[in-house]
VEXDREN-2710 file (C-alpha; in Angstrom, 1 decimal):
% VEXDREN-2710
k/r/px/py/pz
1/MET/-12.7/23.0/-77.2
2/SER/-10.5/20.5/-78.9
3/VAL/-6.7/20.9/-78.5
4/LYS/-4.3/18.9/-80.7
5/ILE/-0.6/18.7/-81.6
6/SER/-0.3/20.4/-85.0
7/LYS/0.9/18.7/-88.2
8/GLN/3.7/21.2/-88.2
9/GLU/4.9/19.9/-84.9
10/PHE/4.8/16.3/-86.0
11/ALA/6.9/17.3/-89.0
12/GLU/9.4/19.1/-86.7
13/ARG/9.7/15.9/-84.7
14/ILE/10.6/14.0/-87.9
15/ASP/13.2/16.6/-88.8
16/ARG/14.8/16.2/-85.3
17/ILE/14.9/12.5/-85.7
18/ARG/16.6/12.8/-89.1
19/GLN/19.3/15.0/-87.6
20/SER/19.9/12.3/-85.1
21/MET/19.9/9.6/-87.8
22/HIS/22.5/11.7/-89.7
23/ASP/24.7/12.1/-86.6
24/GLU/24.6/8.4/-85.8
25/GLY/24.8/7.0/-89.4
26/ILE/21.4/5.5/-89.3
27/GLU/19.9/5.0/-92.8
28/VAL/16.3/4.1/-91.8
29/PHE/14.5/4.6/-88.5
30/MET/11.6/2.4/-87.3
31/ILE/9.2/3.4/-84.5
32/PHE/7.1/0.5/-83.2
33/GLY/4.0/0.5/-81.1
34/ASP/0.9/-1.5/-80.3
35/GLU/-2.3/-1.1/-78.4
36/TYR/-0.5/-1.0/-75.0
37/ARG/2.9/0.5/-75.8
38/ARG/1.7/3.2/-78.1
39/GLU/3.6/6.3/-76.7
40/ASN/6.5/6.5/-79.1
41/LEU/4.5/5.7/-82.2
42/ARG/1.8/8.2/-81.2
43/TYR/4.6/10.8/-80.6
44/VAL/5.8/10.7/-84.2
45/SER/2.4/9.9/-86.0
46/ASN/-0.6/10.3/-83.7
47/PHE/-1.5/6.7/-84.5
48/TRP/-2.6/4.4/-81.7
49/PRO/-3.1/0.8/-82.9
50/LEU/-6.1/-1.3/-81.8
51/PHE/-5.7/-5.1/-81.7
52/GLU/-2.8/-4.9/-84.2
53/ARG/0.6/-3.4/-84.3
54/GLY/1.9/-0.3/-86.1
55/MET/5.1/1.2/-87.2
56/LEU/6.3/4.5/-88.7
57/VAL/9.4/4.2/-90.9
58/ILE/11.5/7.2/-91.6
59/GLY/14.1/7.7/-94.3
60/GLN/16.3/10.8/-94.8
61/LYS/14.2/12.4/-97.5
62/ALA/10.8/10.9/-98.4
63/GLU/7.6/11.3/-96.3
64/PRO/7.5/8.8/-93.5
65/VAL/5.6/5.6/-94.3
66/MET/3.0/4.1/-91.8
67/LEU/3.0/0.4/-91.7
68/VAL/-0.3/-1.2/-90.6
69/ALA/-2.3/-4.4/-90.7
70/PRO/-5.5/-5.0/-92.7
71/GLU/-8.1/-4.3/-90.1
72/GLY/-6.5/-1.1/-88.9
73/GLU/-5.9/0.5/-92.3
74/ARG/-8.9/2.9/-92.4
75/TYR/-8.6/3.5/-88.7
76/ALA/-4.9/4.4/-89.2
77/ARG/-5.7/6.8/-92.0
78/GLU/-8.2/8.5/-89.7
79/MET/-5.7/9.1/-87.0
80/SER/-2.2/9.3/-88.5
81/VAL/-0.8/12.6/-89.7
82/TRP/1.2/10.7/-92.3
83/GLN/-1.0/9.3/-95.1
84/ASP/1.4/7.0/-97.0
85/LEU/0.1/3.8/-95.4
86/ARG/1.3/0.2/-96.4
87/ILE/-0.1/-3.1/-95.2
88/ILE/2.5/-5.6/-94.1
89/LYS/2.1/-9.1/-92.5
90/GLU/4.5/-8.2/-89.7
91/MET/1.9/-5.8/-88.3
92/GLU/-1.0/-8.2/-88.0
93/MET/-2.9/-9.1/-84.8
94/ALA/-0.6/-9.7/-81.9
95/TYR/-2.8/-11.7/-79.5
96/VAL/-3.5/-15.1/-81.2
97/PRO/-1.3/-17.8/-82.5
98/ASP/-3.6/-18.6/-85.4
99/LYS/-2.9/-17.4/-88.9
100/ILE/-5.7/-15.0/-90.0
101/GLU/-6.6/-14.9/-93.7
102/TYR/-7.5/-11.4/-95.0
103/SER/-8.8/-12.2/-98.5
104/THR/-9.1/-8.7/-99.9
105/SER/-6.0/-7.0/-98.6
106/LEU/-3.0/-5.9/-100.7
107/TYR/0.2/-6.5/-98.9
108/SER/3.5/-4.7/-99.3
109/ASP/6.9/-6.2/-98.6
110/LEU/8.9/-4.7/-95.7
111/SER/12.2/-5.1/-97.4
112/ASP/11.0/-3.2/-100.5
113/ILE/9.7/-0.4/-98.3
114/LEU/13.0/-0.1/-96.3
115/THR/14.9/-0.1/-99.6
116/GLU/12.6/2.6/-101.1
117/LEU/13.1/4.8/-98.0
118/ASN/16.9/4.4/-98.3
119/GLN/16.8/5.8/-101.8
120/GLY/16.9/2.4/-103.6
121/LYS/19.6/0.8/-101.4
122/GLU/19.0/-1.9/-98.9
123/PRO/19.8/-0.3/-95.6
124/LYS/22.7/-1.6/-93.6
125/LYS/22.0/0.3/-90.3
126/ILE/18.5/0.5/-89.0
127/GLY/17.5/2.4/-85.8
128/VAL/14.6/1.0/-83.9
129/CYS/12.6/2.7/-81.1
130/GLY/10.4/0.1/-79.4
131/LEU/12.6/-2.9/-79.1
132/ASP/11.5/-3.2/-75.5
133/ALA/7.8/-3.2/-76.6
134/MET/7.9/-5.8/-79.3
135/SER/8.1/-9.6/-79.0
136/SER/11.2/-11.5/-80.2
137/THR/9.1/-13.0/-82.9
138/THR/8.4/-9.6/-84.4
139/LEU/12.0/-8.5/-84.2
140/GLU/13.1/-11.8/-85.9
141/SER/10.6/-11.1/-88.7
142/PHE/12.2/-7.7/-89.3
143/LYS/15.7/-9.3/-89.4
144/ALA/14.5/-11.9/-91.8
145/ALA/13.3/-9.1/-94.1
146/VAL/16.6/-7.4/-94.3
147/PRO/19.2/-10.1/-93.2
148/ASN/22.2/-7.9/-93.9
149/ALA/21.1/-5.0/-91.8
150/GLU/22.2/-4.1/-88.2
151/PHE/19.3/-3.2/-85.9
152/ILE/20.3/-0.5/-83.3
153/ASN/18.3/0.2/-80.1
154/SER/17.6/3.8/-80.7
155/ASN/15.0/4.4/-77.9
156/ASP/17.1/7.2/-76.5
157/ILE/16.6/9.4/-79.6
158/ILE/12.8/9.5/-78.9
159/PHE/13.0/9.5/-75.1
160/LYS/15.3/12.6/-75.1
161/MET/12.9/14.4/-77.4
162/ARG/10.0/13.7/-75.2
163/LEU/11.7/14.9/-72.1
164/ILE/11.1/18.7/-72.7
165/LYS/7.5/19.6/-73.5
166/SER/6.7/22.0/-76.4
167/ALA/4.2/24.8/-76.1
168/GLY/1.7/22.6/-78.0
169/GLU/2.3/19.7/-75.6
170/ILE/1.7/21.9/-72.6
171/GLU/-1.6/23.0/-74.0
172/VAL/-2.7/19.4/-74.5
173/LEU/-1.5/18.5/-70.9
174/LYS/-3.6/21.4/-69.5
175/LYS/-6.6/20.0/-71.4
176/VAL/-6.2/16.5/-70.3
177/TRP/-5.8/17.6/-66.7
178/GLU/-8.9/19.7/-67.0
179/ILE/-10.7/16.5/-68.0
180/CYS/-9.0/14.4/-65.2
181/ASP/-10.0/17.1/-62.6
182/ILE/-13.7/16.9/-63.7
183/GLY/-13.7/13.2/-63.3
184/TYR/-11.9/13.2/-60.0
185/LYS/-14.1/16.0/-58.5
186/ALA/-17.2/14.0/-59.5
187/VAL/-16.2/11.4/-57.0
188/LEU/-15.1/13.8/-54.3
189/ASP/-18.5/15.5/-54.6
190/SER/-20.5/12.3/-54.4
191/ASP/-21.8/10.4/-51.4
192/ILE/-19.9/7.2/-52.0
193/VAL/-20.8/5.5/-48.7
194/GLY/-22.8/2.4/-49.4
195/LEU/-21.6/2.1/-53.0
196/THR/-19.2/-0.6/-54.2
197/GLU/-15.7/0.5/-55.1
198/ILE/-16.6/-0.2/-58.8
199/GLN/-19.7/2.0/-58.6
200/ALA/-17.6/4.8/-57.0
201/ALA/-15.0/4.5/-59.6
202/ALA/-17.6/4.6/-62.4
203/ILE/-18.7/8.0/-61.3
204/GLY/-15.3/9.4/-62.2
205/GLU/-14.8/7.4/-65.3
206/LYS/-18.2/8.6/-66.7
207/ALA/-17.6/12.2/-65.8
208/ALA/-14.2/12.1/-67.5
209/ARG/-15.5/10.4/-70.7
210/ASP/-18.3/13.0/-70.8
211/ALA/-15.7/15.8/-70.5
212/GLY/-13.8/14.4/-73.6
213/ALA/-11.4/11.6/-72.3
214/GLU/-10.5/9.3/-75.2
215/SER/-9.6/6.6/-72.8
216/ILE/-9.5/5.8/-69.1
217/THR/-5.9/4.7/-68.7
218/PHE/-6.6/3.2/-65.2
219/THR/-8.5/3.7/-62.0
220/ILE/-6.9/2.7/-58.7
221/PHE/-9.5/2.3/-55.9
222/ALA/-9.2/0.8/-52.5
223/SER/-11.1/1.5/-49.3
224/GLY/-10.7/0.6/-45.7
225/GLU/-8.4/-2.4/-45.1
226/ARG/-7.8/-2.7/-48.9
227/THR/-5.6/0.3/-48.7
228/ASN/-2.9/-1.9/-47.3
229/THR/-1.6/-2.3/-50.8
230/VAL/0.5/-0.3/-53.3
231/ILE/-2.0/-0.6/-56.2
232/GLY/-5.4/-2.2/-56.6
233/ARG/-8.3/-2.1/-59.0
234/PRO/-11.8/-1.3/-57.7
235/THR/-13.8/-4.3/-56.4
236/GLU/-17.3/-5.1/-55.2
237/LYS/-16.4/-4.2/-51.6
238/ILE/-18.9/-1.9/-50.1
239/ILE/-17.5/1.5/-49.0
240/GLU/-18.2/2.3/-45.3
241/ALA/-18.3/5.6/-43.5
242/GLY/-14.8/6.2/-42.1
243/ASP/-13.0/4.1/-44.7
244/MET/-9.7/5.7/-45.9
245/ILE/-10.0/6.0/-49.7
246/MET/-7.0/5.5/-52.0
247/TYR/-8.3/6.6/-55.3
248/ALA/-6.3/7.5/-58.5
249/LEU/-7.8/8.4/-61.8
250/ALA/-5.6/8.5/-65.0
251/VAL/-7.2/9.6/-68.3
252/GLN/-5.9/10.0/-71.9
253/TYR/-6.6/12.8/-74.4
254/GLN/-4.9/13.2/-77.7
255/GLY/-2.5/10.5/-76.5
256/TYR/-1.4/12.5/-73.4
257/ILE/-2.2/11.2/-69.9
258/ALA/-3.1/13.1/-66.7
259/SER/-3.5/11.4/-63.2
260/ASP/-5.0/12.8/-60.0
261/GLU/-4.9/11.4/-56.5
262/TRP/-5.9/12.9/-53.2
263/PRO/-6.1/11.1/-49.8
264/PHE/-9.6/11.3/-48.2
265/VAL/-12.0/9.5/-46.0
266/ALA/-15.4/8.4/-47.0
267/GLY/-18.1/10.4/-45.2
268/GLY/-15.5/12.9/-43.9
269/ASN/-14.3/13.0/-40.3
270/PRO/-10.9/11.2/-40.5
271/SER/-9.6/9.6/-37.4
272/PRO/-6.5/11.1/-35.8
273/LYS/-4.3/8.5/-37.4
274/GLN/-5.9/9.0/-40.8
275/GLN/-5.5/12.7/-40.4
276/GLN/-1.8/12.3/-39.6
277/LEU/-1.2/10.3/-42.8
278/ILE/-2.9/12.9/-44.8
279/HIS/-1.0/15.7/-43.2
280/ASP/2.3/14.0/-43.7
281/LEU/1.7/13.4/-47.4
282/ILE/0.6/17.0/-48.0
283/VAL/3.5/18.5/-46.0
284/ALA/6.1/16.3/-47.8
285/GLU/4.8/17.3/-51.2
286/ASP/4.9/21.0/-50.3
287/ILE/8.5/20.6/-49.3
288/GLY/9.2/19.3/-52.8
289/ILE/7.1/21.9/-54.6
290/LYS/9.0/24.7/-52.9
291/ALA/12.3/23.2/-53.7
292/ILE/12.0/22.9/-57.5
293/THR/13.2/25.6/-59.9
294/PRO/15.2/25.2/-63.2
295/GLY/18.7/24.2/-62.4
296/VAL/18.1/22.5/-59.0
297/LYS/19.6/19.1/-58.8
298/ALA/16.8/16.4/-59.0
299/GLY/18.4/14.2/-56.3
300/LYS/18.4/17.1/-53.8
301/VAL/14.6/17.5/-54.1
302/ILE/14.1/13.8/-53.6
303/LYS/16.3/13.8/-50.6
304/GLU/14.5/16.7/-48.9
305/ILE/11.1/14.9/-49.2
306/ARG/12.6/11.6/-48.0
307/ASP/14.4/13.4/-45.1
308/TYR/10.9/14.6/-43.9
309/PHE/9.6/11.0/-44.0
310/ASN/12.7/9.8/-42.1
311/GLU/12.2/12.4/-39.4
312/ARG/8.7/11.3/-39.0
313/GLY/9.7/7.7/-38.6
314/LEU/8.1/6.7/-41.9
315/SER/11.1/5.6/-44.1
316/GLU/10.0/2.0/-44.1
317/ASN/6.6/3.2/-45.6
318/ASP/8.3/5.2/-48.3
319/LEU/8.5/2.7/-51.2
320/TYR/9.5/4.6/-54.3
321/PRO/10.8/8.1/-55.3
322/PRO/8.1/10.9/-55.1
323/ILE/8.5/12.4/-58.6
324/HIS/8.3/11.1/-62.1
325/GLY/7.8/12.6/-65.6
326/ASN/4.5/13.1/-67.4
327/GLY/3.4/13.2/-71.0
328/LEU/2.4/10.3/-73.3
329/ALA/2.8/7.8/-70.5
330/GLU/1.4/8.1/-67.0
331/ALA/5.0/7.8/-65.7
332/GLU/7.9/8.7/-67.9
333/SER/11.3/10.3/-67.6
334/PRO/12.6/12.0/-65.6
335/TYR/12.3/9.5/-62.7
336/PRO/14.9/10.8/-60.2
337/ASP/16.1/9.3/-57.0
338/GLU/18.3/10.6/-54.2
339/ASN/21.4/9.8/-56.3
340/SER/20.3/11.6/-59.4
341/THR/22.8/14.3/-60.3
342/TYR/21.1/16.0/-63.3
343/ALA/19.2/19.2/-62.9
344/PHE/15.5/19.9/-63.5
345/GLU/15.1/21.9/-66.7
346/LYS/12.6/24.4/-67.9
347/GLY/9.9/22.6/-69.9
348/MET/10.1/19.2/-68.1
349/GLY/6.7/17.8/-67.2
350/ILE/6.7/16.2/-63.8
351/ASN/4.2/14.6/-61.5
352/PHE/4.5/14.7/-57.7
353/ASP/3.6/11.1/-56.7
354/VAL/4.1/11.3/-53.0
355/SER/3.2/8.2/-51.2
356/LEU/3.3/6.1/-48.0
357/PHE/2.3/2.5/-47.8
358/GLY/1.3/0.1/-45.0
359/VAL/1.3/2.7/-42.2
360/GLU/0.2/0.8/-39.1
361/GLY/-3.4/1.3/-38.1
362/VAL/-4.3/3.4/-41.1
363/GLY/-3.1/1.9/-44.4
364/SER/-1.7/3.6/-47.5
365/ASN/-2.2/6.6/-49.7
366/ARG/-0.8/9.1/-52.2
367/ILE/-1.0/12.6/-53.6
368/GLU/-0.5/12.9/-57.3
369/GLU/-0.7/16.0/-59.5
370/GLY/1.1/17.3/-62.5
371/PHE/3.3/20.3/-63.2
372/ILE/5.5/21.9/-65.9
373/ILE/8.7/23.4/-64.7
374/GLY/8.7/27.1/-65.6
375/GLU/11.2/29.9/-65.5
376/GLU/11.0/30.4/-61.7
377/GLY/9.1/27.4/-60.4
378/LEU/6.3/25.1/-61.1
379/ILE/3.3/25.7/-63.4
380/THR/0.3/23.6/-62.1
381/LEU/-1.6/21.3/-64.5
382/SER/-4.1/20.1/-62.0
383/PRO/-6.0/23.1/-60.4
384/LEU/-8.2/20.7/-58.5
385/ILE/-5.4/18.9/-56.6
386/SER/-3.3/22.0/-56.2
387/GLY/-6.3/23.9/-54.9
388/LEU/-7.1/21.2/-52.3
389/ARG/-3.4/21.2/-51.2
390/GLU/-3.3/25.0/-50.9
391/LEU/-6.6/25.1/-48.9
392/TYR/-5.2/22.5/-46.5
393/LEU/-1.9/24.3/-46.0
394/LYS/-3.7/27.6/-45.5
395/LYS/-5.8/26.0/-42.8
396/TYR/-2.8/24.2/-41.2
397/ARG/-0.7/27.3/-41.1
398/LYS/-3.3/29.2/-39.2
END
C-alpha cells in the first residue's frame, strides 16, 4: 500500500516557512535542489530533479512557484504538489559546459517571478535554502537577476523544521524501512558464498526495488580483507566462506531514506575474533538504546557508548559518533557527539550507526537501524535489525 505525505502537510510546511520569513524580514524564499542534493526541495514540493536543477520560490501570499528547466517540465508537473511551473534558464542542465538550445520552450524571467511573488515590488531581502548545494555560477546568476537584493543563507529554517518528524513522516519512514528490511533480509537469507560482492548486493537491491523502493541510495559491500575500510562499494571479489561481511543497504521511498546494516560472516561460523567484534557492536548499541528517552542529553548517550569501547580497548577503532538523524537524507540532524548539550526530543528520527574500524585480525563493521524517539523511549523503524539484535541479546544473556 502506498504511503505519501499529504498535500495538506506540504501546505502546512509553507505556512511555517512564511512565519519564519515574517519574523526575519525575508520577502521571498528560495529552496534549491538538484538530482543529488534534493532533500530540502523535496521537503517543500515533493519534486526531485533529474539531470537539471529545480527551485521552489515562496512569497508571503501567492501559491509557491516551481522553477524548472525544459526537459523536466512535465516530470516536475507529475511529482510536484505545486502546479504553478515556470521554465527559467538558471535551472538548465548542471553537468555540461555546453549551451543547450531548447527550440520550443517558453522561458520566464527570474526577476519578473521574484517581483510578482513580492506583490509587484523587486525584493530586497531573499532567503535561500541550498546555498551549500549550488555552484557559485548558479548563485551569481541569481544575483544578476536581482542585483539590488541581499541573499541570506536560510538553511536553518528548513533544517529546524525537518528535525521533528510529523505523524505523516513517521508513517513514510515505517514504509521505507519495511522495504529496506525486505531487501536486506533477501541477502541474509541467500547463500552468497561463491558470488561476487556485486552479485550479492544485487540480491538486496532487486528485492528492495520489487518491494517499492523508488531508488537505491547506496549499497556498501565489503568482504574479507576488504572490510579494512570505512566505506566501499561492491566489487568483483569472490565471497569466501568465513569472510566477515560489511553490508549496508540504503533505499529511498517518497523521498525518505532507510538504511540497514548488520555484521555477519559468510557461511556462518564466525571465528572467535569475528564473534567478539559482533558482540561488542551489539552490546554498545544496546547501551545507547537503553539510555535514550525524551529529555536525555545527547552527549551523555554518546559518552556511554564510547566509554564501553574505551573499556574494551577499542577507542582507536571508534571513528565517528554512533548516532545521527534520519529522514530525507541517510544522515541528517541531529548528529551529536560527546560535547552535545541539547536533549533528545520526542519526534526526532535517529539512526544508531555503531561502528568499529580496522580491528586487528578481523576488520571493520557496523550496526545501523532507525528509530523515532517516543514518549518513553525508542520506537523501532527496522523490525529486521531490531529483531536480530534482540535475539542475539536474549541468547547472550542466557
